[in-house]
C-alpha positions, 0 to 999 in steps of 0.5 A: 688188648683185653685181658686173657684167661689162660690155663697153663700146665707143666709135664708131671714130674715122676714120683720115683726120683728128685727134681734135677737141674735137667728137670728145672728147664722146663719148670723155670721156663714155665713159671717165667711165662706164667709170672709174665702172664699175670704181670701183663694183667692175664688171668692165669692159672698154673696146675701141676701133679706128681706122676705117681703110678707105674712099675717103677714106684711099685718096685721101689716101694717093695725094696723100701718095704712100705707102701706106694702111698707112703712113697709118693707122699714123701716125694711129693713133699721133696718135690714141692721143696725143690719148686719152692727153692727155685721160686716156682709157684703152682696154683695147685699141685696134685697127684695122679692117685687122687680120686679126682683123677680116678673118676675122670679116667673112667669118664674118658675111658668110657667115651672111648669105649663108646666111640668103639676105640678100644680092642683087646689083643694078645701081647708078648711083652718083656717080663723081668723074673727078678722083679716079678713084672712086666716091663713098661717101655721106659724101663727097658734098654737096648740097642735100636733095631733101626739104626743100631744105636746102643743104650736106647729105651724100649718105646723110641730111639733118641738118635734116629727117632724111630718107634718100635716095641720093647721086644724089637730092642737088641740086647734089652736089659731091665732098667729095674734089676739090670737082668736080662728079661724074657718074653711073655704073653698077657692080654692087653686093651688098645686104643685104636687112633688110626680111625682119628688119622684125619683129625690128628693130622689137621690138628697138628698141622693147622692152628698154630698148636705146635711149633713148625719143626714139631709139626713137620717131624709128626707128619714126616715120622708118624702121620705119613703112614697108618697110626699104631694102636696105642697099648693102654693096660697093663697086667697085675701086678702094677700100681695104678688105677684098675680098669672097671670093666676089665679086672686084673688090668690097669691103665698104662701110666700114660693114660692116667698122667695127662688127665691128671691136668685136668683133675688137678684143675678140678681140684683147684676149682673146687677150692677156689670156688671156680666153675670147671667148665669155664676153664676147660669145657666139654661139648660141641662147642668147647673149642670156642669156650673156656681158657686158652690151654697151654702145655710145656713139655720136653721134647721127649714126650712130644709123641704122647702129647701130640698124638694120644693126648689129642685123640683122648680129649676129642674122643671125650669132648673135651677142649684141645690144647691152644698150644703145646710148648716143646723144649729141648734137653739140657747139656752141661758143658756140651754133654749129657749130665753125668753122675760120674762127672758130677754134672748130674745135679739135684735141684736140692744140691744146687739150693745147697751151694748157689742162689736160685736166681742165678739159674733162673737167669742163665736159663732164661738168657738160653731159652728160645721157641725152638726145640734146640737143646740148651747147654749149661756151660759153667764158666759161662754160667759164672761170667754171665751171672756176674756180668749181667746180674751184678755188674750191670743190673744190681750195681745200678742201684747199689752205686746211686741209692746210697747217695740219696737216702736223705734227699728221696728222688727228685720232685720232678723227672730230670732230662735224661737224654731220652734213656727212659723213654727209649727203655719204655719204648721197648716194652712190647718188643719185650713182651712179644719176646716173653709171650712167644717163649723167646726169653733169650731175645727178651734177655739181650734187649733188657741187657742192652738197656742195662748197658745204656743206663751204666754208660750214663752213670759212668759218664755222670759220675755221682761219686764226684758230684758228691764231693761237691756240696754245691752240686747236691741237686745235680747229684739227686737228679742223676741218682733219680735217673739211674734209680728209675732205670734200674726199677724199669729193668726190674719190672722187666725182668720180674718174670725171671727174677721174682726176688730182685723184683721184690727187692726193687719194690722195697727199695721205694716201697712200690712193689712191682705189680704191673708191666705197664709200670715201665712207662712211667718214672717215680718221683718225690718218693723216699729211697730206703737204705740199700740193702743187699741184693745179690752177690756174685757167683763165686766159681768155688761154690760151683766147684763144690756143688759138682764134687757134691754131685759126684759119684764114682759110677764106674772104674777109671772114671774118678773125677779130679775136684782139686783146685786149678794149679792157676789159682789166684794165689798162685798168680799173686806169687809169680815173679813180677820181673821178666826179661822182654824186648822193646818191640814186646813192650810196645804191644802193651795197651795201657788205658784209663778205667774207672772202678765202678765196683769193688769187693773182697774175694773171701777165700783169698788173703791178697785179691779184691775184685774189680769191675772196671768201665773202659768207657762204653760198653767195655767193662772188665772183671780184674783181680788185684793183689792189693787187699790189706793196702786198699779197701774196697770203698777206697777204690770205687769211683776211682780212675786207674790205669789197666793193661787192656789187651792182656789175655784173659786168665781162668782163676780159681775165683773167676776170669780176670780180664786185665791188670790194673798197674801199681808200683812199689816195694811190696808189703804195705808199700803198694800204690795203684797208679792213677791218671792225670787230672781230666783224663776219661775212661778208655783213654789210652796212656802213653 
């Protein structure tokens, strides 16, 4: 297909707070989509900005005894550090307080005035006496006047999706000071978008601009009745742009925030010498010119981006978005993020304890084109990353690269039974999933390919070939196949794992630049010495992150951060002998397993972490109390006997999914049992 010209935006983070793992769902999602489009050869520009205006920034600046400009400048630097830490890269990152945004706001405002859409009305609004300011909708909480749900914001209910004014809330409370606000009146300016009802119905219901469930929701909740006028101004005091033709009034933050998308693009065009009209045109034919425009947002701001924003663009003659991609919220352990439980984790706190690659992959494995919330289950997070990224992906390279550092890749690509061709044949299916935002679907296909690649390595056993000098050519061929399959997977995962893709490029001195690189294997190239790519997630580090994020926000809600009582050291100290009947004993399923990976558990004096292959796709993580007797290098590639039907046990360092059998008097006299010669992984031991 011909190259596409694509402009991408993500919702603007508010300058009154730090980035947290809930925000990162969107920015990681968008960054993955952008990287994928570029890997496919498309021209894709990603712009964003800090959302800087509003009451909250003004109040915070007062509390900190400094100006708003200083506050938003500091927060901008913090946001950019957090984004960079998660490999989220923008072509331009601006501020809604920029001169470009001020000018564009004036132009779009003039268009709304010229269209006769601006009216003035007296508004009775909640006023925070302590803060000395009228309260924006999002700075009031109370009980929903429709369904009675508590703790709802002043503009809409998350439970029943009703919209209302803050004054309609029951038992309203200011989120700025915690005080009960009072009603006061002031003159406000409104946009009458009801006159654009027919246009908005057509745009939202046709053309594929929105997910089907979003279009249906708008039709059922908003477009089925007259659209309410949009309150677009706020009286002084207010931090924002003063309205030129209405002194003493300021554009509400939701007016200038989305215009910040256009302003950020203008900055980029000025800096790079691009023509703005080639990207976001105006005029009667704007719909057929310019770039594709894609917005990525959370479902909580759907209303603004699918009704008000199109109304503004349409009135000003700007091209409308081609697609608004809307995602759900993040829950942790099935619940809302909680400061008291330590699950409200800042991006910076996460980075102090864990690798950004982990979260990028976990979110990718969960994200679909739907609005469903995604859940960060911490136990699943540990197991998924360790199994998929370390056990399946990195181990492909770590188990084979060292064998051909001297010889390099084979001069011609060996017969692999169709593995490489089969993986290349999935290219368009994986690409279609990425393009549709079905990252979950893409990850499932990719990890299925990884399973087949690992099965090949297990069956070919290069560690055994290494022992026979006469089979050196066979060893080189097997490792050439394995490393090419690894690189194929690295290309597919490059949008999700840019760091690992870079490391894969370094291994062969061939940077990954194009999606089409999955189609042709590498041959005859040197292989650089394998360097560490990714370590396993240590549950102790996850717990440390949660502990560092825990705040005592209410009496009686004190979290327990002690290590679990059934940690690995406790397990190692348990008695080795227990009474059982012969009927109990025959239930034990003993099977041959190959140790495909082995490593120390740093915080344990007794344990090694083993990854066992029981044949096919059956892989297990097992902790064995044999550190000090065996080194990891002694065990890799070795056949052992595993109890395969032992119930998984959650331990301090992870989940143990079996037991490796050993015998001896203890201490240094521990001998791991080995099967007879000729045994194969998965074979039952009688």
